[in-house]
N, C-alpha and C positions, 0 to 999 in steps of 0.2 A: 858374768860369773857367778859361778856355785858361792849360796849363800852360806851364810855363817852364822851359827845361836851362840850367845850369849845369856846364858839362865845361870836363878842361884838366888836362894835365899836375901837379903836387902844386908842384914846383917849376920854377922857369926852367932850365934846364940848359944847353941853345942851342939856339941860331937855328934851328937844324935840327929840334929838338921840336918849338919850337913852330909851324912849315910845314907841316911833316906833321899833326899834330895838327886847327891851325888850317883845313887845305885839307880833312880829311873832315868836320870839325862845317860847313862850308860846305857841303860836298854832303848830308848830310846834312838842316838847315835848308831848301836848296830842297831836294829829294826830300816832306819831309813836313809840307813848311813850318809849321817848330819855331819857337817864341821862345829864342832861344838866346845865352847870354850865353859867352863864352872867361876862365875860370880858371886864374891859376900866379900862384904865389907869387916876392917877388922876396926875398923874405930870408925864409927860417922860424927864427926869434928859437925857436922851440920845440923841437929838437930831440933827439938824448935824448940824449947824446953829445958835449965838446968838438969831434969829430973829425969827427963829422954835418956832410956835405955843405949849407950855407947858402941856397946861392943867389948873385946876380951881387950881389946890392946892391942900394940906393935906385936913385940916378942912372942907371946903367947896363941897370936893369931896368926904370925905368918907360921910358925909353925901349924898348925892345928888348919892350915890352907896346904901346908907340904905333905902330910899324912892324908888331908881328898887326892894329892898326885899320887903319892906311893901308895894305897890300898887302891885307886880306881884308875888310874893312869889318864885322868883329867889336862887338860890343858887349865891355867889358871889365868882370871883376872882381879883385880882390886883396883879401888880408886887410893889417891895418897891424897894430902890436903896443904903436907909441908916439904920442905924444900928437901929437909935433911932426912924424909923418910927411902928419897928415892932410891940411894943406892941397893940400901937392903932388904927395901919390896921387891926389888929388881934380881937377887940370889932366887928366888923364890917364883916368881910368876913371869909367865910371860906376856901378859900384858899390863903399863901401866895406864892406869883413865886417871883423869881430870877431872871432877865435879862444875856441872855446870856454873856455880859462882864462880868457880875461881879460876876461868880459858884463858882469863887475860893476864893472867897471872907471872910475868913472864918471869920470874925467877924459879918458876914451881914448874913452868913448860920447859925451859932449858933443860933442871937438872933432872928431868924424866928422860927427855933427849940423848943426852951424855948417855946416860945407862947401857943403850948396845936394842931397849927392850921396843918392841911397840908402844905409841901411844895413842889411847884413846880419849879426842876431846867429845866430850861433850857440848852442844851449842851452849851455850846463856841464854834463859828465861829473857832476856831485853837483847838480846842479840837476832838480823838475822841470817839466814843462810849464806848470804853476800861477806857477812861483817865474817866470818871464818878465817876468810882467807888469809886474814893477817896470824893468827892464832898457828897456824898451819905453816905459816912459811916461819916462823917464830922456832918450833920443832925442828924442821929441814934446814935451817940457816946453822941449826946448834948441834946436828948430827942424828938427826932422830933418823933411823934404820927405818920407819915406815911410821906413818899416822894414819888414823880415822877418825874417821869425825858422828856421833848422834845426835841425832831429834830428840828434843823431849819436848816440845811445846813449848810456849811464849807464854809473858805473863796478861791477861787476858781482865784488865781490872784484879781487882781486891779477891786472895783467896779462890783464886778461878785461873786454868789455861789454854789456851789454845792451839791447834797446830796448824800449821801452814803446812802443808805438804808440798808449795813450790821449794820450800827451803833444801829440799832431797834433790832435787834436778840442779840447783842454786847452789849447795854442796859437792856435787861432782865435776862440776868443775876443779876443786882445789884437790880431787881424791879420789881413787876410784870404790874406795871402801866407803859408805855413808850406811847407818845401821837406825833404826827406826828402836829407838826406848818406849814399847805397845805398854810399860808396864805405867813412867815415871807423866807419861806422856796425860793419864787421866786422872791426875793428880788434884787433889784440893787443900793446895798448903794452907796449914796454920786455923780450918775452915773447919776442924774439929773438938775445939773447946782447948786449946795447947798444943793439940797435935793436929799432923796432919792427916788428912780424908782424903778420900779416893772414891771411880766408880767402874772399879774391875771388870761392871762386865760389858762393854766397850770397848776391850783388851783386844779382840779378835779381829776387831771391826777396824780396829786401829791398822791390825797386823797389814790384812786386807787392803787395806785403803794407800797404807807407805809400800807395796808391792806393786800398785796403781803404777807409783810415781817413781819409780825406779831403784827403790832401797834395794843394797847388794848383802843386806843383811838385819838381823831382829834381838830385842834386848828382852829379856825375860823376866823381870823374879816373880821368884815363884814358893811357895812356903807347902809342907803336907796341909797344915792349919793356918792361913793367915789370919782367920778372926780373934789367933790369939799369938799372933808373931808379935815380937817386941821393934820391929822397923816396919812401917811403910805398909800395914797387913793389908788395912783399906783396897790399893791400889794394887797389889799382889796380887796375883793369879794363882787360882786352888793348882797344887802340885797333882792332880788327878786332871787337872782339864788341859795342861801342855800338849798331850799326841793329837786332841782333836784340834786344838790351831794348828800345831804340826803337817798336819793331815791339811784341815783348809790350806795354807801356803804352798801345800807342795803338790796340791790338784790344783790349785784356780791357776 
């Protein structure tokens, strides 16, 4: 199976950031013949504090994503947090993503599945790969067109994650498309004084290790200036470094 690449900024900050990232993805897509999806969130409803930036919201955010598709021709992926969002988001994007903490929320899974779009379920930090059988079954029994699973690490004490790469072959039992979230897996949740920290220097190694365990896709949150990004900056890959990681994956 040809690997797919999901990439984009964590949250929609501005049209300018979206345009810069999308332009680079199109360049890489053409240069390396990649299967690419553009990702950005219209509303990060799971931020650490009330003062954290969440995004432009549903209506404005969907319009900005639609503009990315119109200008750059990229397929789109974004996450939903509430069941009522599924239908309107499905009118714009190709893949509905279920956040890790919500992967057992039956009504959310059912609503996403009934749209006829691909559903990407991120594995919760408190579940094993084997446990993801049940969210997949919920989606398929609700008529999902296609279901993907994404590994993003497990809680390891306080403010830390660790990746058990055995989860990848475990989840391949339930769906042929298992994606490695190479950036969220290096997070330090809540470990940066009211916001999430991270170690972006480990992102390339996460990707290569996931390939060795059979991952069929890679998820990278990326930004032209992650140190000044409004969400997930410490774990986001610098946009200028994305090509080097892709080259390593394709050559290894």
